[in-house]
C-alpha positions as CSV (number, residue, x, y, z in Angstrom):
1,M,38.4,41.2,42.0
2,G,41.1,42.3,39.6
3,E,43.7,42.9,42.3
4,E,46.2,40.5,40.9
5,V,48.7,42.3,38.5
6,T,50.2,40.3,35.7
7,K,53.3,41.1,33.7
8,M,53.2,41.4,29.9
9,G,53.0,37.9,28.4
10,E,51.9,36.1,31.6
11,I,48.7,34.2,31.5
12,G,46.3,35.6,34.1
13,P,43.0,37.4,34.6
14,L,44.3,40.8,33.5
15,S,44.5,41.5,29.8
16,P,48.2,42.3,29.1
17,K,47.3,45.1,26.6
18,L,44.6,46.8,28.6
19,Q,45.7,45.9,32.1
20,R,42.1,45.3,33.2
21,P,40.3,42.0,33.8
22,A,39.3,40.0,30.8
23,H,35.5,40.2,30.5
24,F,33.7,36.9,29.8
25,V,30.1,36.9,28.5
26,L,28.4,33.5,29.2
27,V,25.4,32.4,27.1
28,H,23.2,29.5,28.1
29,G,21.7,26.8,26.0
30,I,18.1,25.8,25.5
31,S,16.1,25.3,28.7
32,G,18.8,27.2,30.6
33,G,19.3,30.6,31.9
34,S,22.2,32.6,33.4
35,W,21.6,30.5,36.6
36,C,23.3,27.6,34.9
37,W,26.7,29.4,35.1
38,Y,26.6,30.3,38.8
39,K,29.4,28.0,39.9
40,I,31.8,28.8,37.2
41,R,30.9,32.5,37.4
42,C,31.9,32.6,41.1
43,L,35.1,30.7,40.4
44,M,36.0,33.1,37.6
45,E,35.2,36.3,39.6
46,N,37.2,35.0,42.5
47,S,40.1,34.6,40.1
48,G,39.8,38.2,39.0
49,Y,37.9,37.9,35.8
50,R,34.8,40.1,34.9
51,V,31.8,37.8,34.1
52,S,28.4,38.7,32.7
53,C,25.7,36.0,32.3
54,I,22.9,36.7,29.9
55,D,19.3,35.5,30.1
56,L,18.1,35.2,26.5
57,K,14.5,36.2,25.9
58,G,12.0,34.0,27.7
59,A,14.7,32.2,29.6
60,G,16.0,32.3,33.1
61,I,14.7,35.4,34.9
62,D,13.9,37.3,31.7
63,P,10.3,38.4,32.2
64,A,9.2,37.7,28.6
65,D,6.8,34.8,28.1
66,A,8.5,32.1,26.1
67,D,5.5,32.0,23.8
68,S,6.2,35.6,22.8
69,V,9.5,34.6,21.1
70,H,8.8,34.4,17.4
71,S,12.2,34.6,15.8
72,F,15.9,34.0,16.5
73,D,16.4,37.7,16.6
74,D,13.7,38.0,19.3
75,Y,15.4,35.3,21.3
76,N,18.8,36.9,21.0
77,K,17.7,40.5,21.8
78,P,19.0,40.5,25.3
79,L,22.5,39.5,24.1
80,M,22.4,42.0,21.2
81,D,21.3,44.8,23.6
82,F,24.1,43.9,26.0
83,M,26.7,43.9,23.2
84,S,25.4,47.2,21.9
85,S,25.8,48.7,25.4
86,L,29.5,47.9,25.7
87,P,31.9,50.7,25.1
88,D,33.5,50.6,21.7
89,N,37.0,50.0,23.1
90,E,35.9,47.0,25.2
91,K,36.4,43.5,23.8
92,V,34.7,40.5,25.4
93,I,35.2,36.8,25.4
94,L,31.9,35.2,24.4
95,V,31.2,31.7,25.6
96,G,28.2,29.8,24.4
97,H,27.0,26.4,25.5
98,S,24.8,24.1,23.5
99,A,22.4,26.1,21.4
100,G,24.0,29.2,23.0
101,G,26.6,28.7,20.3
102,L,24.1,29.9,17.7
103,S,23.6,33.1,19.7
104,V,27.4,33.6,19.9
105,T,27.7,33.2,16.2
106,Q,25.1,35.9,15.6
107,A,26.8,38.2,18.0
108,T,30.2,37.7,16.3
109,H,28.7,38.7,13.0
110,R,27.1,41.8,14.4
111,F,29.7,42.9,16.8
112,S,33.0,41.6,15.5
113,G,34.9,44.7,16.8
114,K,33.7,44.1,20.4
115,I,34.7,40.4,20.5
116,R,38.2,39.3,21.5
117,L,37.4,35.5,21.3
118,A,34.4,33.3,20.8
119,V,34.3,30.0,22.7
120,Y,31.9,27.2,21.7
121,L,31.6,25.0,24.8
122,A,29.9,21.8,23.7
123,A,27.9,24.2,21.5
124,T,26.2,24.3,18.2
125,M,28.4,26.0,15.6
126,L,26.8,26.9,12.3
127,K,28.3,29.2,9.8
128,L,25.8,32.0,10.1
129,G,24.1,31.1,13.4
130,F,20.9,29.9,11.7
131,W,19.9,28.6,8.2
132,T,20.0,31.2,5.4
133,D,17.7,31.2,2.3
134,Q,20.6,29.6,0.4
135,D,20.8,26.8,3.0
136,I,17.1,26.1,2.5
137,K,17.5,26.1,-1.3
138,D,20.4,23.7,-1.0
139,V,18.5,21.3,1.3
140,K,15.3,21.4,-0.9
141,S,17.4,20.6,-4.0
142,I,18.9,17.5,-2.4
143,Y,16.0,16.2,-0.4
144,P,12.6,17.4,-1.9
145,P,10.2,17.5,-0.1
146,I,11.7,17.6,3.3
147,H,9.6,17.4,6.5
148,L,11.0,18.4,9.9
149,S,9.6,18.9,13.3
150,L,8.0,22.2,14.3
151,F,10.5,22.6,17.1
152,F,13.5,22.4,14.8
153,L,12.0,24.8,12.3
154,S,10.8,27.3,14.8
155,F,14.1,27.3,16.7
156,F,16.2,27.9,13.6
157,H,13.7,30.6,12.4
158,I,12.9,28.8,9.1
159,P,9.7,29.9,7.5
160,L,6.9,27.4,7.9
161,K,4.1,26.4,5.6
162,F,1.3,24.4,7.1
163,I,0.6,21.2,5.2
164,T,-1.6,19.0,7.4
165,A,-2.2,18.8,11.2
166,G,1.2,18.5,12.8
167,V,3.3,18.3,9.6
168,Y,5.3,21.2,8.3
169,T,7.7,21.6,5.4
170,I,10.3,24.2,4.4
171,Q,8.9,26.8,2.1
């Protein structure tokens, strides 16, 4: 791994400025885990790239019970911890698939100095990674009252207010 040497300006696994392999961080989507990247990880590592695959909380081999994930921040904690642990001078290429795009967006906001590139591979791409209070106000002003499924609301960490059995609305 990383034995190939590239010249300045050539495309290859080694970063021309740092002369070390580009480091990819792969983030799975819903119902996935780091296991979903195993084929591409092997191909990339055999080509000389550094690759890290993250299991978000309650997914893959992460030991947390999925029922213990109560917010988007909880779900993304493994990725945020990983990004925090990187040396300040290391920049990674974040790749998110499906809902993993939301996690990539949150990481880009928190760790912009550690990210060389963000790649959204058939991924969800929202401005702030999840709905903000202003987004909720905007939707409520256009479509009052709005009813959405519990899954949608809980995944995007939107505050819920119980209305009747099985029906929820944005607060």
